N, C-alpha and C positions, 0 to 999 in steps of 0.2 A: 616312948612312942614307937621306937624301933621294933620293940617286941610285938606291939599291936599290929604294926605294919606288916611284919613277917607273918603273923597269924592270919591276917586277912588275905594276904597275897597267896599263902599256901592253901587256904580254904577255898578260894574262888578262882585261882589261876590268873588273876589280873596282875601284871608286873608292878613291883613296888614303886617304880618311878612315876607311875600314873596315879598313885594313891596318896603319896606323901603330902601333896598340897591340900588334899581333902582332909586328912587327919589333922593337919595344922589348923585349918579353918574350924574344925569341930572343937579342938582344944581351946582355941582363942575364944570362940563363942561361949563355950561352957564356963570359961573363967571370967568373961566380962559381960556376958549377956547380950553382946552386940552381934548383929548380922555381919557377914563378910562384906568387905569393901570392893570397889571396882577392880583394884589390882588382883585381889584374890579370885574374883569371878573370871577375869580375863585368863588367869593362869589355869583355872579349871576348864575353861572353854578350850584352851590349847590342848590340854590333856584329853579332852573328849575327841578332838580332831585326830590326835595321835592314836587313840584307841581304834578309831574307824580305819585309819591307814594301816594299822597292824592286823586288822581283821578280827578284832575282839567283838563278839556280839554285844549289842546294847543291853540286852537282858542280863548278861554276865556282869557288865560294868555296873549296872544299877544294883544288882545283888551284892556286889562288893561294897558299894556305898552304904547300903542298908546294914550289911554285916559290921562295917566299921562303926556305924552309929549305934548299933546294938551293944558294942563293947564299950564305947567311949562317950556317947553323946550326953548322957545326963539330961540337962534341960536345953540342949542345943538343937532341937528338931527344926527350928526355923532355919538354922544354918544348913541342916541336912536338905531341906526342901530347896533352898536357893542354890546350894552346891550341886545337887543332882540336876536341877534345871540348866545350870551352866554346862555341866558335862554333856547333857543331851543336846543343847544348842550347838556346841562345838562339833559334836559327833554328826549331827544332821547337816551342818554347814559343809563338813568335809565330804559327806556323801553326795550332796548336791553338786559340789565342785567336781567330784570324780565323774558324776553323770554328765555334766556339761562337757568335760574333757573327752569322754567316750563318744558323745554325740558329735562333737567336732571332728574327732578322729574318724568316725564312721563316715561323715559327710565327705571328708577329704579322700578317704579310701574309695568310696563309690565314684567320685569324680575321676580318680586315677584309674580305677578298674575299667570304667567305660571309655577311657581314652588309651588303654593299653599300657599304663604305667605302673600297675600294681605288681608287687613282688609276692613270692610264695609265702614268706613269713607273715606278712600283714594279712594276706588272704586267709591263712590258717587261723589267725586270731578271730576273724569274722566268720569262720565255719566253711570256707571254700578251699578245695584242693585243686589248684589250677592245672594239674596234669590231666584231669579228666575233661570230658566233653560237657558243656553247659548250654542250656537253652535260656534265652532271655525273652520274657513277655513284657510288653509295654502297654500301659493303659493311659489313654488321653481322656481325662474327665472333662465334662463341660466347663467346670470351674477348676482352675489349677489347684493342686494340693501343695502343702508345705511339709517339711520334715517333721514338724511338731504336731501334725494332725493326728488325733487319736485313731482315725481310720487306718493309718499306716501301721501303728503298733498293734491294733486289734487283728488285722489281717495276718501280720507276721506271727503273732502268738498262736493263731489258729493253725497256720501251716506248720509251725514248729511242733505243736502238739501232735500233729498227725505224722509228720515226716522226720522229725528230729532236728536238733539245733545245728547240726553240722552238714546240713543239706541245702538250706534255703536262705536267701538274702532278699529282703524286701526293703526298698528305699525309694527316695524321691529325687528326681533330677529334672531341673527346668520345668517344674510343675507337673511332670509325668510320674505315674506310679510304675516302678520297675521291679520285676521279680526275676532273680537269677536262680535257676534250679538245675540239678544234674540231668543230662540228656537221657540217662537210663530211667529217671524218675518221671515217667510219661504222664502220671496223673497230677503232678504238681501244677502244671500250667492251667489245667482245667479247674483244679481246686482254687487256684488264685482268682481266676475270672469268675468263679461261682461266688466267692466272697465279695468281689467287686460288684457283681450284679445285685447282691443282697443289700449293698450299702449305697449304691449310686443309681440314679435314673438316666443320666446323660453321660454316656461314655462310649469309647470304641477301643478295641484291643488289637495289637499285632503280636504275632508269635514268630520269633526267628527260628532258624534251623540249628541243630546242635553242632557246635564246633569246639575244638580242643584248645586249651591254653588261654593265657590272658588275651592274646589277639583274637582268639575264637569268640570270647565273650563280647568283645567290641564288634566283631562281625555280626554276631547274632543280634546284638542290640540295634545296630543300624538296619538290619533286615526287618526287625520287628517295627521300628519306627517308620521305615520305608513302606511297609505293608499298610499301615494306617494312612499314610499320604496317598498311596495308590488307590486305596479304597475310596477316599474322598474325591480324588480326581476322576475316577471311573464311575462314581455314583453307585458303588456296591452297597447292598442293603445289610449284609452280615455285620454283626457287632464285633465278632472275632475273626480276624483275617490271618491266615497262615502264609508266611513267606514262601513255603514250599509249593503252595497252590498258585502262586503269582509269578513264578520264575520266567514265564514268557514275556512279561512286561519289561523288565530290565533289559532283556535281549532286544526288544523292539526299540527301546530308548537309546541303546548303544549306537544304533545307526539312524540318527535323526533324519538324515538326508533321504534315506530309503523310505522311512515311514511317511515323511512329508510327501514324497512322490506318490506313494500308494494312496494316501487319503485324497490328494489332489486329483489323481487319475480316476479313482473309483467313485468317490463321493462328491467331487467337485461339481458335477452336473446337477446335483440336488439343489444348488443355490438358485437355479432357475425356477424352482417350484414355487407356486403361489404361497405366500406366507413364509418362505424360506425353508431351509433344510431341517430345522430342529424337530418338527413333528415327525418327519420321515425317519430321522435318526432314532428317535424314541421308539418308533414302531419296530425298527430292526432290533433294537436292544430287547424289547419285550418279547419278540418272536424267538430270538436266540435264547433268552432266559427261560422260555417256556418249551424249549426243545421242539420248536416248530408248531406247537399247538396254537392255532389261531384263536380258539375260544378262551384259552387261558391268557393269551396275550391281550385280548380285548378286555378281559376282566382286570388285568393289571393297569391298563390305561383308562379304564372307565368309558370305553366306546363300544360300538357294536362290532360283531364279527365281520359284517359286511364292510365296515370302515377299514378294518385290517386288510381284508382282501383287496379293496380298492387301492389302499396306500402301497401295498406290495407290488401291485401291477404298475402303479405310477413309478415306483423305484426301478422296476425292470425296464420300463420304457426310457427313463432318463439316463440310467447308468449302463444298461445292457447286462446287468447281473441280477440273478434270481436266487433267493434263499432255498428254493426247492431243488436246485441243482447242487449236488454235494461239493463239487470243486468250487463253484461260484459262491456257495455259502461260506466256505472257509475264507475266501478272499474278502467277501463282504464283512464277515465277523471281525477279521483281523483289521480291516480298514476302520470299522466302527470303534474298536478298542483304541486304535491309533488316534482317531479323532478325539476321543475323550482324554487320552494322555496329552495331546497337544492343545486341549481345550478349544478345539475348533467346533463350531464356527464363531464362537465368541471372540477368539483371537485369530487373526489372519495367519495363513501358512507362509512362513518366510524361510 
């Protein structure tokens, strides 16, 4: 049997220690006519797992089994069938276990990466070079996604096919879709949101600014998630919000006392309007969003142009500020944005 083992190993490149049990099964089956027992099958399954761990292709392992059967089998082809099935089962079990380990390692890495705890060696394993600048894009779907969602794998495969495997990381964290891409690869974020748009109907995205190093990825991630939150608080219509376009709002929020004073002083008088201040605030928002065009603002609100003119005059009388004056317009617009950030008038100013 040793000579047969050597011939098969030399011909196929499969190590002899993985084939010895199979040849013994073939010889016993040829001699007795019996199929291999449980212990024999378990041994072959273990050899299949070892072959997977050593990186031997399954096709090569199957060819070695058939080559051995061709030399020795005689009437033992039933043993060949069961033996090969055991090899394959062990091989596939090992591959599934390796995949589960990789998925868990990836999940832990993403958590560490977005908390600033990832090291360069682990990052290299997942295709990121932390010395460079990266941009994080976050998508909040209407229904949270999970790491096993085919959508995640499909989007990552599409991005890797275009930009390469050492540039893009797509993952899930807390039900959010997260894409980490090099800052120099400016098309990646747009490509990511393009695939999201094709797959989802209810979603909103935030794009952070490029920052360097592990801490930079954390900063960009927080900016992207913060952009989504700001968009919802401000009632912005855009599905994709860039942190770079919203830098004024964190500045406003840093001095809460000042913004409370501004909203109270400029917009507080609107509370005396019939029906409350909300309709007048919406009118100001529509006018500012339409660059002062009353017709466009009316179309946004579904009212007449005359109603817009009347409301703006009412605002001027109550507050003393008019959007037609450039200085007063800036004060009014800042106050309106501050009101949305503070969720006023739904929440009182304190």
